[in-house]
C-alpha positions as CSV (number, residue, x, y, z in Angstrom):
1,M,-130.1,-31.4,-121.7
2,A,-132.7,-32.6,-119.3
3,A,-130.1,-34.2,-117.1
4,M,-128.2,-30.9,-117.1
5,R,-131.3,-29.0,-116.0
6,R,-131.8,-31.4,-113.1
7,A,-128.2,-30.9,-112.0
8,L,-128.7,-27.2,-111.7
9,I,-131.6,-27.4,-109.2
10,P,-130.6,-28.2,-105.6
11,C,-132.5,-30.9,-103.8
12,V,-134.6,-31.6,-106.9
13,A,-134.2,-34.1,-109.7
14,R,-135.9,-36.9,-111.6
15,A,-137.7,-40.1,-110.8
16,T,-138.3,-41.7,-114.2
17,A,-139.7,-45.1,-115.0
18,R,-140.0,-45.6,-118.7
19,S,-138.3,-48.6,-120.4
20,A,-138.6,-52.3,-121.0
21,A,-136.4,-53.5,-118.2
22,P,-137.0,-57.1,-117.0
23,P,-137.8,-57.8,-113.3
24,L,-134.1,-58.6,-112.7
25,A,-133.5,-54.9,-111.9
26,L,-136.0,-55.1,-109.1
27,A,-134.6,-58.3,-107.8
28,L,-131.1,-56.8,-107.6
29,R,-132.2,-53.6,-105.9
30,R,-134.8,-54.9,-103.4
31,A,-134.3,-58.7,-102.7
32,L,-130.5,-59.2,-102.7
33,P,-128.3,-58.1,-99.8
34,V,-126.3,-55.0,-100.7
35,P,-122.9,-56.8,-101.1
36,A,-124.5,-59.3,-103.5
37,M,-126.1,-56.6,-105.5
38,Q,-122.8,-54.8,-105.8
39,A,-121.0,-57.9,-106.8
40,C,-123.6,-58.5,-109.6
41,R,-123.0,-55.0,-110.9
42,R,-119.2,-55.4,-110.9
43,A,-119.5,-58.6,-112.8
44,N,-121.2,-56.7,-115.7
45,S,-119.3,-55.4,-118.8
46,A,-117.1,-52.3,-118.6
47,L,-118.7,-49.3,-116.8
48,P,-119.8,-46.4,-119.0
49,P,-117.8,-43.2,-118.6
50,L,-118.8,-40.7,-115.9
51,T,-121.5,-38.4,-117.2
52,A,-119.7,-35.4,-115.9
53,E,-116.6,-36.3,-117.9
54,R,-118.5,-37.3,-121.0
55,Y,-120.5,-34.1,-121.3
56,P,-119.4,-30.5,-120.8
57,I,-121.5,-30.0,-117.6
58,Q,-120.3,-27.9,-114.7
59,R,-121.3,-28.9,-111.2
60,G,-123.3,-26.3,-109.4
61,D,-122.4,-24.6,-106.2
62,F,-123.7,-27.4,-104.0
63,G,-122.4,-28.8,-100.8
64,E,-120.6,-32.1,-100.4
65,V,-121.7,-34.9,-98.1
66,T,-119.8,-35.0,-94.9
67,D,-119.5,-37.5,-92.0
68,E,-122.0,-35.3,-90.1
69,D,-124.5,-35.6,-92.9
70,I,-124.1,-39.4,-92.9
71,A,-124.7,-39.4,-89.1
72,F,-127.8,-37.4,-89.6
73,F,-129.2,-39.7,-92.3
74,K,-128.6,-42.7,-90.0
75,S,-130.5,-41.0,-87.2
76,V,-133.5,-40.6,-89.5
77,I,-133.3,-43.8,-91.6
78,P,-132.2,-47.3,-90.5
79,E,-128.5,-47.7,-91.0
80,S,-129.1,-50.7,-93.3
81,D,-130.9,-48.3,-95.7
82,V,-128.1,-45.7,-95.8
83,L,-125.9,-47.2,-98.5
84,L,-122.3,-45.8,-98.9
85,A,-120.0,-46.0,-101.9
86,D,-116.5,-47.5,-101.7
87,D,-114.8,-44.4,-103.1
88,K,-115.4,-40.9,-104.4
89,D,-116.5,-42.3,-107.9
90,G,-119.4,-44.2,-106.4
91,S,-118.0,-47.6,-106.7
92,G,-120.3,-50.2,-105.1
93,L,-123.4,-48.2,-105.9
94,E,-123.5,-48.9,-109.6
95,A,-127.1,-50.2,-109.4
96,F,-128.1,-46.7,-108.5
97,N,-125.5,-44.7,-110.4
98,I,-125.9,-46.3,-113.8
99,D,-129.0,-46.2,-116.0
100,W,-130.6,-49.4,-117.5
101,L,-128.9,-49.0,-120.9
102,A,-125.5,-48.4,-119.2
103,T,-124.9,-45.2,-121.2
104,V,-124.6,-42.7,-118.4
105,R,-123.0,-42.9,-114.9
106,G,-123.1,-40.7,-111.9
107,R,-120.9,-40.8,-108.9
108,S,-123.2,-40.6,-106.0
109,R,-121.6,-41.7,-102.7
110,V,-124.8,-42.0,-100.7
111,V,-128.1,-43.8,-101.4
112,L,-131.0,-43.3,-99.0
113,R,-134.0,-45.7,-98.9
114,P,-136.6,-44.0,-96.7
115,S,-139.8,-46.0,-95.9
116,T,-142.1,-43.1,-94.8
117,T,-143.1,-39.7,-95.9
118,E,-141.8,-38.3,-92.6
119,Q,-138.3,-39.7,-93.3
120,V,-138.3,-38.2,-96.8
121,S,-139.4,-34.8,-95.3
122,K,-136.6,-34.8,-92.8
123,V,-134.0,-35.8,-95.3
124,M,-135.1,-33.2,-97.8
125,A,-135.2,-30.5,-95.2
126,H,-131.6,-31.3,-94.2
127,C,-130.4,-31.4,-97.8
128,H,-132.1,-28.1,-98.4
129,K,-130.4,-26.5,-95.4
130,R,-127.0,-28.0,-96.4
131,K,-127.5,-27.2,-100.1
132,L,-127.0,-30.8,-101.0
133,A,-128.3,-31.8,-104.5
134,V,-130.7,-34.7,-104.5
135,C,-131.7,-37.2,-107.2
136,P,-135.0,-39.0,-106.5
137,Q,-135.1,-42.5,-108.0
138,G,-137.8,-45.0,-108.6
139,G,-137.3,-48.3,-110.5
140,N,-134.4,-46.8,-112.5
141,T,-135.8,-48.3,-115.7
142,G,-135.6,-45.2,-117.8
143,L,-133.9,-45.1,-121.2
144,V,-132.9,-41.4,-121.2
145,G,-130.6,-41.3,-118.2
146,G,-132.9,-39.1,-116.2
147,S,-133.1,-41.3,-113.1
148,V,-129.4,-41.4,-112.2
149,P,-127.2,-38.6,-110.7
150,V,-125.0,-36.5,-112.9
151,F,-122.5,-35.7,-110.2
152,D,-122.4,-36.7,-106.6
153,E,-126.1,-36.0,-105.8
154,V,-127.7,-37.8,-102.8
155,V,-129.9,-40.6,-104.3
156,I,-133.2,-41.0,-102.6
157,S,-134.7,-44.3,-103.6
158,T,-138.4,-45.1,-103.1
159,N,-137.8,-48.8,-103.1
160,K,-138.9,-49.2,-99.5
161,M,-142.1,-47.2,-99.9
162,S,-144.1,-50.1,-101.4
163,K,-147.3,-50.5,-99.4
164,I,-150.8,-50.7,-101.0
165,I,-152.8,-48.6,-98.5
166,D,-156.3,-49.2,-99.7
167,I,-158.3,-50.6,-102.6
168,D,-162.0,-49.7,-102.8
169,E,-163.6,-52.2,-105.2
170,Y,-166.8,-50.2,-105.4
171,T,-165.4,-46.8,-106.3
172,G,-162.3,-48.4,-108.0
173,I,-160.0,-46.1,-106.2
174,M,-156.6,-47.4,-105.0
175,T,-154.3,-45.6,-102.6
176,C,-150.6,-46.7,-102.5
177,E,-147.1,-45.5,-101.8
178,A,-144.9,-44.3,-104.6
179,G,-142.5,-47.3,-104.5
180,C,-145.1,-49.9,-105.5
181,V,-144.2,-51.9,-108.5
182,L,-146.7,-51.6,-111.4
183,E,-147.0,-55.4,-112.1
184,Q,-147.5,-56.2,-108.4
185,V,-150.2,-53.5,-108.1
186,D,-152.0,-54.7,-111.2
187,A,-152.0,-58.3,-109.8
188,K,-153.5,-57.1,-106.5
189,L,-156.1,-55.0,-108.3
190,A,-157.1,-58.0,-110.3
191,E,-158.2,-59.8,-107.1
192,H,-160.7,-57.0,-106.7
193,G,-161.9,-57.1,-110.3
194,L,-159.9,-53.9,-111.2
195,R,-156.8,-53.1,-113.3
196,M,-154.3,-50.3,-113.5
197,P,-155.1,-47.7,-116.3
198,L,-151.6,-48.1,-117.7
199,D,-149.4,-51.0,-118.7
200,L,-145.7,-50.9,-119.6
201,G,-143.0,-53.2,-120.8
202,A,-141.1,-52.4,-117.6
203,K,-144.0,-53.2,-115.4
204,G,-142.0,-55.8,-113.5
205,S,-139.5,-53.1,-112.3
206,C,-141.0,-49.7,-112.7
207,Q,-142.7,-48.0,-109.8
208,I,-146.0,-46.1,-109.6
209,G,-144.3,-42.9,-108.4
210,G,-142.0,-42.9,-111.4
211,N,-144.9,-43.7,-113.7
212,V,-146.7,-40.6,-112.5
213,A,-143.6,-38.4,-112.3
214,T,-143.0,-39.1,-116.0
215,N,-146.7,-39.2,-117.0
216,A,-146.1,-42.6,-118.5
217,G,-148.7,-43.8,-121.1
218,G,-148.0,-47.4,-122.2
219,L,-150.3,-49.9,-123.8
220,R,-153.6,-48.8,-122.2
221,L,-153.4,-45.1,-123.0
222,L,-155.8,-45.1,-125.9
223,R,-158.4,-47.0,-123.8
224,Y,-158.2,-45.2,-120.5
225,G,-156.5,-41.9,-121.2
226,S,-153.4,-40.4,-119.6
227,L,-152.6,-40.3,-115.9
228,H,-153.8,-36.7,-115.7
229,G,-157.3,-38.2,-115.7
230,S,-156.6,-41.2,-113.5
231,V,-154.6,-39.7,-110.6
232,L,-157.1,-38.3,-108.1
233,G,-154.7,-37.3,-105.4
234,A,-151.1,-37.1,-104.6
235,E,-148.8,-36.5,-101.6
236,F,-145.4,-35.2,-102.3
237,V,-142.4,-33.6,-100.5
238,M,-141.0,-30.4,-101.7
239,A,-137.3,-29.5,-101.8
240,D,-137.4,-27.8,-98.4
241,G,-139.1,-30.8,-96.7
242,T,-142.6,-29.4,-96.8
243,V,-145.2,-32.2,-97.2
244,V,-148.0,-31.3,-99.6
245,D,-151.0,-33.5,-99.0
246,T,-153.6,-33.5,-101.8
247,L,-154.4,-37.2,-101.4
248,S,-158.1,-36.7,-102.2
249,K,-160.2,-39.6,-103.4
250,M,-162.9,-37.3,-104.8
251,R,-163.4,-37.6,-108.5
252,K,-164.6,-34.0,-108.5
253,D,-163.0,-31.7,-105.9
254,N,-163.5,-27.9,-106.1
255,T,-162.0,-27.1,-102.8
256,G,-158.9,-25.5,-104.3
257,S,-156.3,-25.7,-107.1
258,Y,-155.5,-29.2,-108.5
259,L,-151.9,-29.2,-107.3
260,R,-151.6,-32.9,-108.1
261,Q,-151.7,-32.0,-111.8
262,L,-148.5,-30.2,-111.4
263,V,-146.5,-33.2,-110.2
264,I,-147.8,-35.5,-113.0
265,G,-145.0,-35.4,-115.6
266,S,-142.9,-33.0,-113.5
267,E,-140.1,-35.6,-113.3
268,G,-139.1,-34.7,-109.8
269,T,-138.5,-31.0,-110.4
270,L,-141.2,-29.9,-108.0
271,G,-140.8,-32.6,-105.3
272,I,-140.7,-36.3,-104.5
273,I,-144.0,-38.2,-104.8
274,T,-144.7,-40.4,-101.8
275,K,-148.3,-41.5,-102.1
276,L,-151.0,-41.6,-104.8
277,A,-154.7,-42.1,-105.2
278,I,-155.6,-43.6,-108.6
279,A,-158.9,-44.3,-110.2
280,C,-158.7,-47.9,-111.6
281,P,-161.1,-49.2,-114.3
282,P,-163.0,-52.5,-113.9
283,M,-161.3,-55.6,-115.3
284,P,-162.8,-56.4,-118.7
285,V,-164.9,-59.6,-119.0
286,A,-162.8,-60.7,-122.0
287,E,-159.9,-59.4,-124.1
288,N,-159.2,-60.3,-127.7
289,V,-156.2,-59.3,-129.9
290,A,-156.8,-58.6,-133.6
291,F,-154.2,-57.9,-136.3
292,L,-155.8,-55.6,-138.9
293,A,-154.2,-54.3,-142.1
294,C,-155.4,-50.9,-143.4
295,A,-154.8,-49.6,-146.9
296,D,-154.1,-46.0,-145.8
297,F,-154.0,-43.8,-142.7
298,E,-157.5,-42.5,-143.3
299,S,-158.7,-46.1,-142.8
300,V,-156.7,-46.3,-139.6
301,L,-158.6,-43.3,-138.2
302,K,-162.0,-44.7,-139.2
303,L,-161.1,-48.0,-137.7
304,F,-160.0,-46.3,-134.4
305,K,-163.3,-44.3,-134.3
306,E,-165.4,-47.5,-134.8
307,A,-163.4,-49.3,-132.2
308,K,-164.0,-46.6,-129.6
309,K,-167.7,-46.7,-130.4
310,H,-168.3,-50.4,-130.1
311,L,-165.6,-51.7,-127.6
C-alpha cells in the first residue's frame, strides 16, 4: 500500500534504508563500473516479477522520459552519472530497480546520481514541469520495497552526495550530505571521540539521508532516543525544485517552525533530503554486554529503569 501511495504522487517517493544488507550492496553501486555492476546483477537468480504486474496498481497520469529529457539531465549531471536501461523493462539497472530481498521490481529506465543540492534542484524542477514521477533512493537496503520504483519513475540516487562537511568535537554536531554511509560516518566520528546516535545492521550500506527519511531507530534507540531529537537541521529539495534550508546547528532555535521535523520519517513524500546536521553523543569510555534473564515482564521494566538510572 505504501508503494502504491508513492506511485500516485508525481516527483515524490521514498528513500528508505532499513535492513541488514551487507556492504556488498554499496560496493556494487558505488565502486564498480556500471557494466560490471550490471553483470553482477544479471548473474543473480531469476528476477522477481514486475511490481506493476504482480499487484493491481494503475500507473498515474505521468509523463514518460524522452530523448529531450535525457539531454537535459546530461546538461545538469555528468554523463557518467546518467545511467540508462537497455530496454523498456529497465534491464541493466537491476541494482536500482530491485529491492534487497528481490521481492519487487520496477522498470525505471533512467537513474540519476547528482552530487550537489543544485543538481537535485534542477532535476526536480524539470521533472515537476514535465510531470515525471521520481523515486529518491539511498542505500536501497530496505526490506519493504519502498526504495525502488513501481513503474518507470526516474530514480534519483544520493550515492554521490557523500561528503562529511564538518565535525565539531566540542558541540558534538556533525554536518554531512545525505549519501554518507552510516558505518563510514561512525568511524569518522570515532576519531573525534563521538559516535552516531543510531546503529543498524545495514550500517555498511545504508545512508544517513535514508535513515532520517525513515526515522530509523536501531540498536542505540533506547540509549540516545529517536532521530527527532538528534537531527538539528536539514536541507531538502521539494518536488518543484525549491530548496528548503533549515540546516541550523542550534540545539534550541525559536526563529520559526521546525520544518526539519516534517521530513524525519516522511519517506520522501515531502522532498529529497540533501544535507543534515546531527547531534552526536560522546563515545563511551567503555562498553560491556550482559545477558540477563528475567522471570517476568514486570522485572524487565524494573531492570530497564535501573539501567537508565545507573548507566
